C-alpha positions in Angstrom: -43.0 24.7 63.7 -43.3 23.2 67.2 -40.7 21.1 68.9 -42.2 18.0 70.5 -41.0 14.5 71.6 -42.6 11.2 70.8 -41.9 7.5 70.5 -40.5 6.8 67.0 -42.6 3.6 66.9 -45.8 5.6 67.0 -45.0 7.5 63.8 -46.7 6.6 60.5 -44.9 6.5 57.2 -45.9 9.0 54.5 -47.3 6.9 51.6 -46.3 9.8 49.2 -42.7 10.2 50.3 -39.9 10.8 47.8 -37.7 7.8 48.7 -39.6 4.7 47.6 -36.6 2.4 47.2 -34.5 1.2 50.1 -31.3 3.0 51.0 -28.0 1.1 51.1 -27.2 -1.0 54.2 -23.9 0.8 54.7 -25.6 4.3 55.0 -28.2 2.9 57.3 -25.6 1.3 59.6 -23.6 4.6 59.7 -26.7 6.6 60.6 -27.7 4.1 63.3 -24.3 4.2 64.9 -24.4 8.0 64.9 -27.9 8.1 66.5 -26.9 5.5 69.1 -23.8 7.6 70.0 -25.2 11.2 70.0 -29.0 10.9 69.4 -31.0 12.5 66.7 -29.4 15.8 65.9 -31.8 17.0 63.2 -35.4 16.2 64.3 -37.7 14.6 61.6 -40.5 16.9 60.4 -44.0 15.4 61.1 -47.6 16.6 60.7 -50.9 15.5 62.3 -52.7 12.6 60.8 -55.5 14.1 58.7 -57.7 11.2 59.6 -57.7 12.3 63.2 -56.3 11.0 66.4 -53.0 11.9 68.1 -50.8 10.1 65.6 -48.2 11.8 63.4 -47.2 11.3 59.8 -43.6 11.7 58.8 -43.2 14.5 56.2 -39.5 13.8 55.9 -37.1 12.0 58.1 -38.2 8.4 57.6 -34.6 7.0 57.8 -33.9 8.9 61.0 -37.1 7.5 62.6 -36.3 4.0 61.4 -32.7 4.0 62.7 -33.9 5.5 66.0 -36.0 2.4 66.5 -33.1 0.3 65.5 -31.0 2.1 68.1 -33.8 1.3 70.7 -34.5 4.9 71.6 -37.7 5.4 73.6 -38.3 9.0 72.5 -36.9 11.4 69.8 -37.4 15.1 69.1 -39.8 16.0 66.3 -40.7 19.2 64.5 -44.5 19.5 64.2 -45.5 21.4 61.1 -48.3 21.9 58.6 -46.5 22.4 55.3 -48.4 23.1 52.1 -48.7 20.2 49.7 -46.5 21.6 47.0 -43.8 23.0 49.3 -43.8 19.8 51.2 -43.1 17.8 48.1 -40.2 20.0 47.2 -38.8 20.1 50.7 -39.0 16.3 50.9 -37.2 15.9 47.5 -34.5 18.4 48.3 -34.0 17.1 51.9 -33.6 13.5 50.7 -31.1 14.4 48.0 -29.0 16.4 50.5 -28.7 13.5 52.9 -28.3 10.5 50.6 -28.6 10.4 46.8 -32.0 9.1 45.8 -32.4 6.1 43.6 -32.7 7.3 39.9 -36.2 5.9 39.8 -37.2 7.8 42.9 -35.8 11.0 41.3 -37.9 10.5 38.2 -41.1 9.9 40.2 -40.4 12.9 42.5 -40.0 15.3 39.5 -43.2 14.0 38.0 -45.0 14.6 41.3 -43.7 18.2 41.5 -44.8 18.8 37.9 -48.3 17.5 38.8 -48.4 19.9 41.7 -47.7 22.9 39.4 -43.9 23.2 39.4 -42.2 24.0 36.1 -39.0 22.4 34.9 -37.1 25.7 35.3 -38.4 26.3 38.9 -37.5 22.7 39.8 -34.0 23.2 38.4 -33.5 26.4 40.2 -34.7 25.0 43.6 -32.5 21.9 43.3 -29.5 23.8 41.8 -29.6 21.4 38.8 -29.4 22.2 35.0 -32.7 22.4 33.3 -31.4 19.8 30.8 -30.9 17.4 33.7 -34.5 17.9 34.7 -35.7 17.3 31.1 -33.6 14.2 31.0 -35.1 12.8 34.2 -38.6 13.6 32.9 -37.8 11.6 29.7 -36.7 8.6 31.8 -39.9 8.8 33.8 -41.8 7.8 30.7 -40.3 4.3 30.9 -42.8 1.5 31.3 -43.9 1.3 34.9 -43.0 -2.4 35.2 -39.5 -1.6 34.0 -39.2 1.2 36.6 -40.2 -1.2 39.3 -37.5 -3.6 38.3 -34.9 -0.8 38.2 -36.0 0.4 41.7 -35.0 -3.0 43.0 -31.4 -2.2 42.1 -31.3 -3.8 38.6 -30.3 -0.8 36.6 -29.2 -0.7 32.9 -26.3 1.5 31.9 -26.8 5.0 30.5 -26.6 4.0 26.9 -29.3 1.3 27.4 -31.4 3.8 29.4 -31.2 6.2 26.5 -32.4 3.6 24.0 -35.2 2.4 26.1 -36.4 5.9 27.0 -36.5 6.9 23.3 -39.0 4.1 22.5 -42.7 4.4 22.9 -44.6 2.7 25.8 -46.3 0.3 23.4 -43.0 -0.9 22.0 -41.5 -1.2 25.5 -44.5 -3.3 26.6 -44.1 -5.7 23.7 -40.4 -6.1 24.3 -40.9 -6.4 28.1 -43.2 -9.4 27.6 -40.3 -11.3 26.1 -37.5 -10.2 28.3 -39.1 -9.6 31.7 -37.4 -11.5 34.6 -38.3 -15.0 35.4 -38.4 -16.7 38.8 -35.3 -18.8 38.0 -33.5 -15.7 36.6 -34.5 -12.5 38.4 -32.0 -10.3 36.6 -33.0 -8.6 33.3 -30.8 -8.7 30.3 -31.0 -5.0 29.6 -28.7 -5.1 26.5 -31.2 -7.5 24.8 -34.1 -5.1 25.8 -32.1 -2.1 24.4 -31.2 -4.0 21.2 -34.8 -4.9 20.6 -35.8 -1.3 21.0 -32.9 0.2 18.9 -34.0 2.3 16.0 -31.7 3.9 13.4 -31.1 7.5 14.1 -30.2 10.2 11.5 -28.4 13.1 13.2 -29.2 16.7 12.2 -25.5 17.5 12.1 -25.1 15.1 9.1 -28.0 16.8 7.2 -26.9 18.9 4.2 -30.4 20.1 3.5 -32.1 23.0 5.3 -35.3 23.6 7.1 -37.4 23.9 3.9 -36.6 20.4 2.7 -37.0 19.1 6.3 -40.5 20.5 6.4 -41.3 19.2 2.9 -40.4 15.7 3.9 -42.1 15.9 7.3 -38.9 15.5 9.3 -39.3 16.4 13.0 -36.1 16.7 15.0 -35.9 15.2 18.5 -33.3 16.4 21.0 -31.1 13.7 22.5 -31.0 14.8 26.2 -28.3 12.3 27.0 -25.8 13.8 24.5 -23.2 16.5 25.6 -24.9 19.9 25.9 -22.4 21.7 23.7 -23.2 19.8 20.5 -26.1 19.5 18.1 -27.8 16.3 19.3 -31.0 16.5 17.3 -32.0 13.4 15.4 -34.9 11.7 13.6 -35.8 8.1 13.2 -37.6 8.6 9.9 -34.7 7.2 7.8 -36.5 7.2 4.5 -37.5 10.9 4.7 -34.0 11.9 5.8 -32.3 10.0 2.9 -34.9 11.4 0.4 -34.1 15.0 1.5 -30.4 14.3 1.2 -30.8 12.9 -2.3 -32.8 15.9 -3.4 -30.3 18.3 -2.0 -27.4 16.5 -3.7 -29.2 16.5 -7.0 -29.7 20.3 -6.8 -26.2 21.1 -5.6 -24.0 18.7 -7.7 -20.8 20.5 -8.7 -19.2 20.5 -12.1 -17.4 17.3 -13.1 -19.3 15.7 -10.2 -21.3 12.5 -10.5 -23.7 10.8 -8.2 -22.4 7.3 -7.4 -23.6 4.5 -5.1 -22.3 3.3 -1.8 -22.0 -0.3 -0.5 -23.5 -1.7 2.7 -20.4 -0.6 4.6 -20.8 3.1 3.6 -17.9 3.0 1.0 -18.2 4.4 -2.4 -18.6 2.2 -5.5 -16.4 3.7 -8.2 -17.2 3.2 -11.9 -15.6 0.3 -13.7 -11.8 0.7 -14.3 -11.8 3.9 -12.2 -8.8 4.6 -9.9 -9.3 6.5 -6.6 -7.2 9.6 -6.2 -5.8 9.9 -2.7 -3.8 13.0 -3.2 -4.8 16.4 -4.6 -7.1 15.9 -7.6 -5.9 17.0 -11.0 -7.8 19.0 -13.7 -8.9 15.9 -15.5 -10.0 14.0 -12.4 -13.7 13.5 -11.5 -15.5 13.7 -8.2 -18.1 11.1 -7.1 -20.7 12.1 -4.6 -22.7 9.6 -2.5 -24.7 9.2 0.6 -23.3 7.1 3.4 -26.1 4.7 4.3 -24.8 4.3 7.8 -25.2 7.9 9.0 -26.8 9.6 6.0 -24.0 12.1 5.5 -23.1 13.4 2.0 -19.5 12.4 1.1 -17.3 12.7 -1.9 -14.3 10.8 -3.4 -12.0 11.8 -6.2 -11.2 9.3 -9.0 -9.8 9.2 -12.5 -10.7 7.2 -15.5 -8.2 5.5 -17.8 -7.5 7.2 -21.2 -9.8 6.0 -24.0 -7.9 4.3 -26.7 -8.1 6.0 -30.0 -9.3 4.0 -33.1 -6.8 3.3 -35.7 -7.2 4.4 -39.3 -6.4 1.5 -41.6 -6.6 1.3 -45.5 -7.6 -1.9 -47.2 -6.3 -3.2 -50.5 -8.6 -0.9 -52.5 -7.4 2.2 -50.6 -10.6 2.5 -48.6 -9.9 3.9 -45.1 -11.7 2.5 -42.0 -11.5 3.3 -38.3 -10.9 0.2 -36.3 -11.1 0.3 -32.5 -8.2 -1.4 -30.7 -9.5 -4.4 -28.7 -7.5 -5.7 -25.8 -6.4 -9.2 -26.2 -7.5 -11.5 -23.4 -4.9 -12.3 -20.9 -3.3 -15.7 -21.5 -2.5 -18.0 -18.5 1.2 -17.8 -17.5 3.4 -20.7 -18.3 4.1 -21.2 -14.6 1.6 -20.3 -11.8 2.6 -18.5 -8.6 2.6 -21.8 -6.7 5.0 -23.2 -9.3 7.3 -20.2 -8.9 7.4 -20.8 -5.2 8.4 -24.5 -5.7 11.1 -23.4 -8.2 12.5 -21.0 -5.5 12.7 -23.7 -3.0 14.4 -26.1 -5.4 16.9 -23.5 -6.6 17.9 -22.6 -3.0 18.5 -26.2 -2.0 20.7 -26.7 -5.1 22.6 -23.5 -4.5 23.4 -24.4 -0.9 24.5 -28.0 -1.9 26.9 -26.6 -4.5 28.4 -24.0 -2.1 29.1 -26.8 0.4 30.4 -29.5 -2.0 31.4 -28.1 -5.4 35.1 -27.1 -6.1 35.5 -23.3 -6.1 38.7 -21.5 -6.9 40.0 -19.0 -4.3 39.5 -15.9 -6.5 36.0 -17.1 -7.4 35.2 -17.7 -3.7 36.3 -14.2 -2.8 34.2 -12.8 -5.7 31.2 -14.7 -4.5 31.6 -13.4 -1.0 31.6 -9.9 -2.4 28.6 -10.5 -4.5 26.7 -12.0 -1.5 26.8 -8.6 0.2 24.7 -7.1 -2.6 21.8 -9.5 -2.1 18.3 -8.1 -1.7 18.0 -9.9 1.7 21.2 -8.3 3.0 21.1 -4.9 4.8 24.3 -3.5 6.5 24.4 -0.4 8.6 27.4 1.3 7.2 29.9 3.7 8.8 31.3 4.8 5.5 28.3 7.0 4.7 28.0 10.6 5.8 24.4 9.8 6.9 24.5 8.1 10.3 21.4 6.1 9.3 22.8 5.1 5.9 23.4 1.5 4.6 26.3 -0.1 2.8 26.3 0.2 -1.0 28.2 -2.9 -2.1 26.5 -3.1 -5.5 28.8 -0.8 -7.4 31.9 -2.7 -6.2 30.5 -6.1 -7.0 29.4 -4.9 -10.5 33.0 -4.4 -11.4 33.4 -8.2 -11.3 30.7 -9.0 -13.9 31.4 -9.0 -17.6 29.1 -8.1 -20.5 28.0 -11.7 -20.9 26.6 -11.7 -17.3 29.4 -13.9 -15.9 32.4 -13.3 -13.7 35.1 -11.4 -15.6 37.9 -9.8 -13.6 41.6 -9.7 -13.0 43.4 -10.1 -9.6 43.8 -6.4 -9.0 40.2 -5.6 -9.7 39.1 -8.4 -7.3 41.4 -7.1 -4.5 40.1 -3.5 -4.9 36.5 -4.7 -4.8 37.1 -6.7 -1.7 38.8 -3.8 0.0 35.9 -1.5 -0.9 33.3 -3.9 0.4 35.1 -4.3 3.7 35.2 -0.5 4.0 31.5 -0.4 3.5 30.8 -3.1 6.0 33.2 -2.7 8.9 32.9 0.2 11.3 33.8 1.2 14.9 31.7 4.3 15.1 29.6 4.6 18.3 26.2 4.4 16.5 24.1 1.8 14.8 26.9 0.9 12.3 29.3 -0.4 15.0 30.6 -3.8 14.0 32.0 -4.5 17.4 34.8 -6.9 18.2 35.3 -8.3 14.7 36.2 -4.8 13.4 38.9 -4.5 16.1 40.3 -8.0 15.2 40.4 -6.9 11.6 42.1 -3.7 12.4 44.7 -5.5 14.5 45.4 -8.0 11.7 46.1 -5.4 9.1 48.0 -2.9 11.5 45.4 -0.1 11.5 46.9 1.4 14.6 49.7 3.0 12.6 47.1 5.0 10.6 45.6 6.7 13.7 46.2 10.4 13.7 47.8 12.7 16.2 45.5 12.7 19.2 47.4 15.4 21.2 44.9 18.0 20.0 42.9 20.6 21.8 39.6 18.8 20.8 40.6 15.4 22.2 42.5 16.5 25.2 39.4 18.5 26.3 37.7 15.1 26.6 40.1 13.9 29.3 39.5 14.3 33.0 41.8 16.6 35.0 43.5 13.6 36.7 44.1 11.8 33.4 45.5 15.0 31.8 47.9 15.7 34.7 49.1 12.1 34.6 49.8 12.3 30.9 51.7 15.5 31.3 53.8 14.1 34.2 54.6 11.0 32.1 55.6 13.1 29.1 57.8 15.3 31.3 55.6 18.4 30.8 55.5 20.6 33.9 52.0 20.8 35.3 50.0 24.1 35.2 47.5 25.6 37.6 44.8 25.9 34.9 43.7 22.8 33.0 43.6 24.6 29.7 47.2 25.7 30.2 48.2 22.0 30.7 46.4 21.1 27.5 48.2 23.8 25.6 51.6 22.6 26.9 50.9 19.0 25.8 49.8 20.1 22.3 53.0 22.1 21.9 55.1 19.2 23.3 53.8 16.7 20.8 53.5 19.1 17.8 55.9 16.9 15.8 54.9 13.5 17.1 52.0 11.2 16.6 50.7 10.3 20.1 47.7 7.9 20.5 45.5 7.3 23.5 45.6 3.7 24.6 41.7 3.5 24.4 42.0 4.2 20.7 44.2 1.2 19.9 42.3 -1.4 17.9 43.8 -4.7 19.2 41.4 -6.4 21.7 42.6 -8.3 24.7 43.1 -12.1 24.5 40.3 -12.5 27.1 37.8 -10.6 24.9 38.7 -12.6 21.8 38.6 -15.9 23.7 35.1 -15.1 25.2 33.8 -14.2 21.7 35.2 -17.4 20.1 33.9 -19.5 23.0 30.4 -18.4 22.3 30.4 -20.0 18.8 32.6 -23.1 19.5 30.3 -24.4 22.3 27.6 -26.6 21.0 25.1 -25.4 23.6 25.9 -21.8 22.8 25.4 -22.4 19.1 21.9 -23.6 19.6 21.1 -20.8 21.9 22.5 -18.0 19.8 21.5 -19.4 16.3 18.6 -17.0 15.8 19.8 -14.0 17.8 23.5 -13.9 18.2 24.5 -11.6 21.0 26.9 -8.8 20.9 30.0 -8.4 23.0 30.1 -5.4 25.1 33.5 -3.8 24.7 35.3 -2.2 27.6 37.8 0.4 26.5 40.9 1.2 28.5 40.7 4.6 30.2 44.5 4.9 30.7 46.7 7.9 30.0 48.0 9.0 26.6 51.0 6.8 25.6 53.8 7.5 23.1 53.3 4.8 20.5 56.2 5.6 18.2 59.0 4.6 20.6 60.0 1.0 20.1 61.4 0.6 23.7 58.6 2.6 25.4 57.2 1.1 28.7 53.5 0.0 28.6 52.4 2.6 31.2 53.9 5.6 29.4 51.7 8.7 29.1 52.0 8.8 25.3 52.6 6.3 22.5 53.4 7.4 18.9 52.1 5.4 16.0 54.7 4.1 13.6 55.0 6.0 10.4 
């Protein structure tokens, strides 16, 4: 090669260059700014005009020459060469790809040009460091109708799925479809999805074929590789749907297992079971059958397990003369119910209105009212997270307690003692102060305060509970109780356990009685008219704040409120 200089305006474009479509304005502006600042770093490669004269034809470097003119340069360096035709085509292709990606249409045309010059697909892939599959894919797309390629070269590109469909169709089919959907003057954009839809043909994949090569040859099935599919899967397909389904049917008939039957499939690919058959979703039993069918959507052979109802045995009946005869049992036709489903819905609404009216206005004795309240907790629409169960996710079981109030005639039958026991049992099932989903909140604390539940609290001066107190709280409790402090925390705990061995101390945070402010806030939420409307559907829940004071002696009647221990009354 020889380094020369020349006016870029005197250079001629190569009519056989690789880049036929225009590059992006952004890349052209960036290249122009670079040339204006530092000049042309890599000289374009040119060759003498074969028609004679002193003019030069650009082999590659068209963009650099054009942007040098845009930068108003009088002369630029050039490399004068005489490359061979085939090598020049490859050099031009590779050089353009390295500088700016070619338009896909230009890539297809460049590969076809190289193949025409004698390059093989493997040699092109090796020279461009591309997979051979990619070269075959580009060659397939080069078979698209030329008028479609011209439209794509203008920047109106379909997506990959649409390209796949269009490229798989023949040129004749593409031409017929293009006549209908080619761009108009008033609408220059092509609706590629309509083009792809018109060229779509049903494909049967080889991976769904149960038959082998012998049946494929017998039915004249030729597999075509889908070059757009992932390289690590079997992407072969055929568009001869009838031949594919015929080969599947023959294979199925020859390989039908015992207790298997060929059944049909509906238009959605689902199996049509025999009349009165029930599909088996679990593990089939010995008496179950298997239906085999071909999914019309993808042509795959599929199976479904089902069982038939037991056949009714004929009855042996003797007539008046003693002659025996077998009579098959015939199912009686179903009679229309006395009340339809709509009628039952109406009855449910009328019953509910009457029940609510009676509960609001009818006279009810106190014991009966308590029994009704207990019974209400057993309704099928009532679910209570219970703290009485060993299972933290268990629910209240009020049914056994309410059943004690019902007599043999289906009506209330109980004495006062049974009623009270049932009421206590239901309250135990419902009310809870456990720190999980069963927590009843403030109402359980109000209930416990009303019945004096504090006196049933156990001795809390134990190693387990005292280990839950902070060092400061533990030392304050020891000081209040008159227990000398220790250097180690565990020694202080041991001393407190020994000091209250005969007592029943309770931590103030464990006392059930809520403060007047807490109760007043809770009551106010339901006495305010505005609050009733706001909370009617989703009543809120009061966040409780427990006292974190020291341990207090609850048993002494004259104890001060800030004592370190309080013992519960016996």
